[in-house]
C-alpha positions in Angstrom: 0.0 0.0 0.0 1.4 3.4 -1.0 1.9 6.3 1.4 -1.2 8.3 0.3 -3.4 5.2 0.7 -2.0 4.6 4.2 -2.7 8.2 5.1 -6.2 8.0 3.8 -6.8 4.8 5.6 -5.5 6.3 8.8 -7.8 9.3 8.5 -10.8 7.1 7.9 -9.9 5.1 10.9 -9.5 8.1 13.1 -12.8 9.5 11.9 -14.5 6.2 12.7 -13.1 6.3 16.2 -14.0 10.0 16.8 -17.7 9.3 17.8 -16.6 6.6 20.1 -14.0 8.9 21.7 -16.6 11.7 22.1 -19.0 9.2 23.7 -16.4 7.9 26.0 -15.5 11.5 27.1 -19.2 12.2 27.8 -19.6 9.2 30.0 -16.2 9.3 31.8 -15.7 13.0 32.2 -19.2 14.4 32.0 -19.7 15.2 35.7 -19.7 18.4 37.7 -19.3 19.6 41.3 -22.3 19.1 43.6 -24.4 22.1 44.4 -23.9 23.9 47.7 -26.0 22.5 50.6 -29.5 23.8 50.4 -29.9 24.7 54.1 -33.6 25.8 53.7 -34.4 22.2 52.7 -32.0 20.3 55.0 -32.2 22.4 58.2 -35.8 21.3 59.1 -34.6 17.7 59.3 -31.6 18.6 61.4 -33.9 20.4 63.8 -36.5 17.7 64.1 -37.0 15.7 67.3 -36.2 12.1 66.7 -37.2 10.9 70.1 -38.8 7.5 69.8 -37.5 6.7 66.4 -38.3 3.0 65.9 -35.5 0.6 65.2 -34.9 -0.9 61.8 -36.9 -4.0 60.7 -36.1 -5.9 57.5 -38.2 -7.6 54.8 -36.9 -9.8 52.0 -37.1 -8.7 48.5 -37.4 -11.1 45.5 -33.6 -10.9 44.8 -32.9 -12.0 48.4 -31.9 -8.5 49.7 -33.0 -7.7 53.3 -34.4 -4.1 52.9 -35.0 -1.8 55.8 -38.2 -0.2 57.2 -39.6 1.2 60.4 -42.9 0.5 62.0 -45.2 2.8 64.1 -47.9 0.4 65.4 -51.4 1.7 66.2 -54.8 0.4 65.1 -55.8 -2.3 62.7 -58.3 -0.3 60.7 -55.9 2.0 58.8 -52.3 1.7 57.6 -50.2 4.4 55.9 -47.0 3.7 54.0 -44.7 6.8 53.9 -42.1 7.3 51.1 -39.2 9.7 51.8 -37.8 12.2 49.3 -34.7 12.2 47.2 -31.4 11.8 49.1 -33.5 11.0 52.2 -34.3 8.1 54.5 -37.1 6.7 56.6 -36.0 8.9 59.6 -37.0 12.0 57.7 -40.6 11.0 58.0 -40.5 10.6 61.7 -42.6 13.6 62.8 -45.3 12.8 60.3 -45.3 9.1 61.2 -45.7 9.9 64.9 -48.7 12.2 64.2 -50.4 9.5 62.1 -49.7 7.0 64.8 -51.3 9.2 67.4 -54.3 9.4 65.2 -54.7 5.7 65.4 -53.0 4.8 62.1 -50.3 2.1 61.8 -47.5 3.5 59.8 -44.8 1.8 57.8 -41.8 3.8 56.5 -39.4 1.9 54.2 -35.9 3.1 53.3 -36.1 2.7 49.5 -33.3 0.5 48.1 -30.1 2.6 47.8 -31.2 4.8 50.7 -30.9 5.0 54.5 -29.8 1.6 56.0 -29.8 0.0 52.5 -26.2 0.1 51.2 -24.7 0.9 48.8 -26.4 4.2 48.4 -27.7 5.8 45.1 -28.0 2.8 42.8 -30.3 -0.1 42.0 -29.8 -3.1 39.7 -32.4 -2.1 37.0 -35.1 0.5 36.4 -38.3 -0.8 37.9 -36.6 -2.5 40.9 -38.1 0.1 43.3 -41.6 -1.0 42.0 -40.7 -4.6 42.6 -39.4 -3.8 46.1 -42.7 -2.1 46.9 -44.7 -5.1 45.7 -42.5 -7.4 47.8 -42.9 -5.0 50.9 -46.7 -5.1 50.5 -46.7 -8.9 50.4 -45.1 -8.8 53.8 -47.1 -6.0 55.3 -50.6 -6.8 53.9 -50.5 -10.2 55.7 -50.5 -8.3 59.0 -53.4 -6.0 58.2 -55.5 -7.7 55.5 -58.7 -5.8 56.3 -57.2 -2.3 56.8 -57.6 0.8 54.7 -54.2 1.5 53.1 -52.9 4.9 52.2 -49.7 5.7 50.3 -48.1 9.1 51.2 -45.1 10.3 49.3 -43.0 13.4 49.8 -41.1 15.2 47.0 -39.5 12.4 44.8 -41.4 10.0 47.1 -44.6 11.8 46.0 -43.6 11.3 42.3 -42.9 7.6 43.1 -46.3 7.3 44.8 -47.9 8.6 41.6 -45.9 6.0 39.6 -47.3 3.3 41.9 -50.8 4.7 41.7 -50.6 4.4 37.9 -49.4 0.8 38.0 -51.1 -2.5 38.9 -49.5 -2.4 42.3 -51.5 0.8 43.0 -54.7 -1.3 43.5 -53.3 -2.3 46.8 -53.9 1.1 48.2 -57.2 2.8 48.9 -56.0 6.4 48.6 -52.9 8.5 47.9 -51.5 11.7 49.4 -48.7 13.5 47.4 -46.7 16.1 49.3 -44.9 18.6 47.0 -44.4 15.8 44.5 -41.5 15.8 42.0 -43.1 15.1 38.6 -40.2 15.3 36.2 -37.1 17.6 35.6 -38.9 19.5 32.8 -42.3 19.7 34.4 -43.8 23.2 34.8 -43.9 22.7 38.5 -40.1 22.6 38.8 -38.5 25.9 39.7 -35.8 27.0 37.3 -32.2 26.9 38.7 -30.6 30.3 39.1 -27.3 30.4 37.3 -25.8 33.7 38.6 -23.1 32.4 40.9 -22.3 35.9 42.1 -25.6 36.0 43.9 -25.4 34.1 47.2 -29.0 33.1 47.0 -28.4 31.5 43.6 -25.9 29.1 45.1 -28.6 27.9 47.5 -31.4 27.7 44.9 -30.7 24.3 43.3 -31.5 21.1 45.2 -29.7 19.0 42.6 -27.2 19.2 39.8 -27.5 16.9 36.8 -24.4 15.5 35.0 -25.9 16.5 31.7 -23.0 15.4 29.4 -22.9 11.9 31.1 -26.7 11.6 30.8 -26.4 12.4 27.1 -23.8 9.7 26.7 -25.8 7.1 28.6 -28.9 8.0 26.5 -26.8 7.3 23.3 -25.7 4.0 24.7 -29.2 3.1 25.8 -30.4 3.8 22.2 -28.2 0.9 21.0 -29.3 -1.2 24.0 -26.1 -0.9 26.1 -27.0 -0.5 29.8 -23.9 -1.7 31.6 -23.0 1.8 32.6 -26.4 2.8 33.9 -25.1 2.4 37.4 -22.9 5.5 37.1 -23.8 8.6 39.1 -25.7 11.2 37.0 -27.0 13.7 39.6 -25.7 15.1 42.8 -27.8 16.6 45.7 -27.4 19.7 47.7 -26.9 17.9 51.0 -24.3 18.3 53.8 -21.2 16.1 53.4 -20.5 13.1 55.6 -24.0 12.3 56.8 -24.3 8.5 56.9 -28.1 8.4 56.3 -28.0 10.7 53.4 -27.6 9.6 49.7 -25.4 12.1 47.8 -25.8 11.0 44.2 -28.2 8.9 42.1 -27.3 6.6 39.2 -29.1 6.7 35.9 -31.2 3.7 36.9 -32.2 5.3 40.2 -33.0 8.6 38.7 -35.4 7.0 36.1 -37.1 4.8 38.7 -37.6 7.2 41.6 -40.2 9.4 39.9 -43.3 9.0 37.8 -43.2 7.3 34.4 -41.9 9.5 31.6 -45.4 10.7 30.8 -46.4 11.9 34.2 -49.6 13.4 32.8 -50.7 10.0 31.7 -49.9 8.7 35.1 -52.2 11.3 36.6 -55.0 10.5 34.2 -54.8 6.7 35.0 -55.1 7.1 38.7 -58.2 5.1 39.8 -58.2 5.7 43.5 -58.8 8.9 45.5 -55.7 11.2 45.5 -54.8 14.5 47.3 -52.0 16.9 46.5 -50.6 19.2 49.2 -47.8 21.7 48.6 -46.3 24.6 50.6 -46.9 28.1 49.4 -43.2 29.0 49.8 -41.7 25.9 48.3 -38.1 26.5 47.4 -37.9 23.7 44.9 -41.3 23.7 43.1 -43.7 26.4 41.8 -46.9 25.8 44.0 -49.4 27.4 41.6 -48.4 25.1 38.7 -49.6 22.0 40.5 -53.2 22.9 39.9 -52.5 23.6 36.2 -50.9 20.2 35.8 -53.4 18.1 37.7 -56.7 20.0 36.8 -56.0 21.4 33.3 -53.2 19.4 31.7 -54.3 16.0 33.1 -58.0 16.9 33.3 -58.3 15.5 36.8 -60.3 18.2 38.7 -61.4 15.5 41.0 -57.8 15.4 42.5 -57.8 18.3 45.1 -54.7 20.4 45.1 -54.2 22.5 48.3 -51.5 25.1 48.8 -50.6 25.7 52.4 -49.5 29.3 52.8 -46.1 30.1 54.3 -44.7 26.6 54.2 -41.5 25.6 52.5 -40.5 22.3 50.8 -39.4 20.3 53.9 -42.1 21.9 56.0 -44.6 19.5 54.4 -43.3 16.7 56.6 -41.9 18.6 59.6 -44.3 21.6 60.2 -47.2 20.9 62.6 -49.5 22.8 60.3 -48.7 20.6 57.3 -48.7 17.4 59.4 -52.2 18.2 60.7 -53.3 18.7 57.0 -51.9 15.3 56.1 -53.6 13.6 59.0 -56.9 15.1 58.0 -56.4 14.2 54.3 -55.7 10.6 55.4 -59.4 10.4 56.5 -58.7 10.2 60.2 -59.1 12.6 63.1 -56.6 15.2 64.1 -53.6 14.0 66.1 -53.9 14.0 69.9 
């Protein structure tokens, strides 16, 4: 082969490798620094009274994993399952769980896989595993209270996950749903846009999460050709304090896709067949309260799902403030806490 032909062959080879190199760079180097801790969201949990926090129990999932949950035992007529928010754990739901227990409701609070006492944090084996874990948990829990009224209550990403469950066959196991400031999707109109002016101190505290957008693009390209082996890589970081054992700092691509409604969250809302209530704080730092009514009542056409804005309450206040907790107890169909 003469020299020009060799050069041409080399150029063609390099051009063929260029997309592979770009894709590799996106996946390997497409990360970013985590956002600064969002104290307005995390401080209410640090200040919460954890007196009487139940010890961890375990149930066995279908893959043999022993997953953690907490139990607040009360009556046999009504059971509530509480789902924590992103980066959180079962302990975050303690104040709400105690109030429901005092109202005569037995409460279960699982740590979702990859959270709390379930290590390692931030990843699952496949998208849909959280749904399977919920089904396995209900198999264990339902046997103890087969005649009770069951309520699923989710906060933030846990609210989005509760919507996902409500729109799936598993959802028939519950009699009603309460969504507390639910995360619907990153591009939902309810999501408050991140400020980008780093010179403004408030801007640094605005974002609850920071997505690794280049890596996500790379994984989407790989997924398009049915390559999923790298879906366990972190793709989003949360604005949480460092070195807190119960806190999950990042999510993998699998976890991010699973811990939210299905991609068409409006279709999920339309398909809900059991009573549902939405509560959101009027001063929510992460979401735009007024947009929830638009999404549920107008976009999804579900005017039968009440959306209530609680004035003066922030994001985490929805599970830590006495005012919000009382509203949740009332929405559960039971009396006010003692």
